C-alpha angles and dihedrals in degrees: 000000000000113000117232090229090063096053095091095047092109112068113238091238089060099045116117108200139083116171128204113187133181136172094020145096121243115211146155117251129169093347094309135099111239137173121221124214122188113220123187094263105025149005117254128202123206126190123233111208093219097179088064096041128098102188142357121215116201114202133182120329096020134131132180133202127232091241091055091050090051092055093044089052090049089055093046095244117157114224122207133184118215143159124263117312091019092288131101118277090218131029088240092055117089126186114260117216119211109204126198111255106240126147093192098083119116120277099198095082098051090044090051092046093051092047089073104020097085092051110083095209095047091046089052090051090053090051090052090050090055092047093050090049088052091055093045091051090052093048091050098046097041089052095057111023102101094193093055092042090053089056092052099266093125120142089220093057109117095230091050091045088052093048091052094041110131090347093138091050090051090050091049092050096047106122097199142008093263090060090046091052089050091053090049093049093048092052093047090050090054090048091052089054092048092048092048091050093047092051095038096241108152125211095006114181121184111239132166088211119082105269107135141351096269092054091045091053093045090054092046095046093047090057090052088054089049088056091056091046093049090049092050093051095045093051091048091046096238114142116233094236096072097084122167098199117010098064135286091240097061114091106225096016093134087068088063092048092053095042089055088069090076109013100091093040099049113007098044100054095041092049090058095040093050091045089054090051091047090235123180121251090254092050091051092047091051091048092049094049091046089054090050089052097043093052097037092238094171092049089051093051091051091048095051097043093046090049092051093047095046091046088057091050093047091047089053092052092049 
């Protein structure tokens, strides 16, 4: 039987698993967290290795016991409720993250974050730092991932070079967050067009509603990225409300800021590639999570957010 004291032995930044479950019951049994599925002829139990899990998404038709929640909290696993396919059922429905209640997380990162957050100029600089890290991550991954390069997501491709032309200069020169959001939206729109061309999907239009497989996969993959972002912020002790880009009035907006570090680089291309191959939702999810693992997406998120927070704290000391 696994001891509760051992459940946090694996650092969150090194954990490999994100789970999305639907039509099942999550419970604690014999010191383990399991999920139960009811087949026509029998009930089947499946183990969840919680010590190596960052977050658990519960979709439609799920329930969870109090004992299971206690063990998940002991292991530091975030639990989220969502609609089918890991995305909201309605536009008005947002995922709700349940975070383990621990007062023993570090304070240095939230103190560093708040040292700049109330200053408009410093907050804008932090937003620029995140955007530049996002571009650098894309340039690094699309220069070495052979699978993506084979599908046309190659940093040396002329259309991609053109899309990224002077992007860092534009980010540097952005005079407010609205302008920065505009630059981000324009680049993502260009990347959608490139992805649609690479995968021969005509007349693609981005929509949060269910319209086609590529949009479904984009929605699904984005929520997986939100799970990593929420985990990063919880471990570092930074509340989700202290966003630097997506609006100070949106509860949880910092999750979107952090998820943006990896979404265009990993979720976007694989959503289009898997849609072209007519993959199932599970196949896309496995491919997406494998990409997160291969390119150490969670490690990268921790690195960038810690750097931004500690820079704010060091600037305050100086």
